[in-house]
C-alpha positions, 0 to 999 in steps of 0.5 A: 499499499505504501509502494502504491501511494509512493508510486502515485506521488511520483506520477502526480509530482511528474505532472505537476512538473509538466504543468509548470513547464507549460507555464514556462513555455507560455511565457517564453516569449519574454523569457527567452534565455533566462529560464531555458535551464529551468525548462531542462531541469523541470523536464528531466525531473518530471520525466524522471518521476513519471516514467519511474512511477508508472512502471513501478505501479504496473511492473514492480522493479522493472525500472531498476532492472530494465531501465537503469541506464536512464539514470545517468541522463538526469546528471544533466540537470546539475550543470543546468542549475549553475548555468541557470544561476549564471544566466540570471545574475549576469542577465545574459540574453545570448547563448554561449556555446562554451557553456556546452563544456559543462555537459561534458561529464554526464555525456562521458558517464553515459559512455562509461556505463555502455562500455562498462556493460559491454566490455566490463572495463572494470570489476563491479566494486571498482566501477561502483567506486570510480562512479561514486567518486567521480559523481561526488566530485562533479556534484560538489564542483557544481555546488561550490561554483554555484555558491561562488557565483551567487555569493559574489554576484548576488548575495554578498553585493554591497551596492546600496542601491541594489540592497534597497530594491525590491527587485534585487531582494526577491531575486536574491531570496529566490536564488537562496531558496533555490540553491538550498533545494539544489543542495538538498537534492544533490546530497540526497542523490549522493546518499541514495547512490552510496546506499544503492551501491551497497550490496545490502540495498538493491535500489540504486539512486532511488532511496528516499524517493519521497524526500525528492518528491517533497522538494520538488512539490515545494519548488512547483508550489512556490513557482505557481504561487509566485510565477514572476519568478520564472518570467525573467526581469521584464515580467518581474519588474512589472509586477514589482512596479504594480506592487509599488505604483509610487515608483512608476506611474502605470497609468503612463507606462506599459511594462509588458513586452511589446509587439515589435515588427520593425527589424531595427527595434527588434535588435534593440529589444535584445539589449534594452529589454531588461533595462526598461524598468531601471531606465523609467525609474531613473527618468521619473526620479530625475524629473520629480526631483529636478523638474527639467521640463520647466525649461521649454527647450529641454529635449529628449537628447538633453534627457539622454545626456543628463541620465547617460542613456543612449537616445535610441533607448529613450526613443524606443521607451517612448514608442513601445512602453509609454502611452504618450509621445515625448512631447505630450509626456513633457506636458503631462509632467508639467501638469503634475508639477503644477498640481504639486505647486498648487497643493504647496500653496504657490498660488497664494502669492502667485497668479495661474499665469505666473504658474504656467510660466513657472513650469514651463509653458510659453503661454497661459492658454497652452497651460490651461488647455493641457491642464483640463485635458489631463485633469478634466477640470480646469486649474481654477476648478482644481484650485477650488476643490483643493481649497474645500478639501 
């Protein structure tokens, strides 16, 4: 009965993994490279659970006696953990073919098992020692490599601007959680392989299978509760901005990945996609603090020079991520500036004409029409509503 429950659990967790994989693939457009390694990890894990669960359910012990050659395939997931961390912390949007070298050991391990089975290169005891030693080194190598990478690039980052950034904290917490799970899975694998190599046990690689099921269940539940983890930087930043709309005015900005048909803009998208929200945050912080649009001649090129952001990037942002052209955005910011001044009692000693000049409008008529367009009330009516409040 317990074995039946275990096998059903394997199948269930496998299909839950498939659900998460579909979630990954559904969001793949905004997530092209950041999560490809998660797709591989989850695919290998889900296939393992479903395959073993079904065979053990209907043909007990058939998996170990007939399909044990598949076990080394699962080792391909180990370097994928490291490559996922690497792509995440470096925000890498392009493949590096040198990364294929990380799969050298799993490939050689498969070849070794095939040759050992066919030609008996070593005695059974010697073969077990070689495999356990190589596997231990392989897993510890990627545990250490992953820890060094994450600790240097993310966990121990002293940049004060990052430390207070919710985006940074969420990624940091997720990688710490995922690394801890990686650590537990790695040691569980080593422990079970060690027990399996002992003649007392005849289930190599699958001892304490429920422990693995629980760990993967925790991962999948966390992802289903917080799917923004899967979407890379653009989707994650969008959710964070929604949670804290004092940072970004979501009535002005569209953070979702746009449909880009222009070939030149498509090339630019690859390099700028992960920078959209930081650019907008920096721009709005500067505008709200320094009020550059009080100078009627302040152009998008001036904004580019001041913020050290390429003009082409700003043009892209206003084209695909702002619901107003740059000229209209300037007017919008000026009107918001005027509303703040009104609330700060600017009009107690100044006229509306003086206010329009202060915020950068050349004429009062332009200020009046722009104010009414953006607020559906005239400046005088807005002032009266503030006074009554």
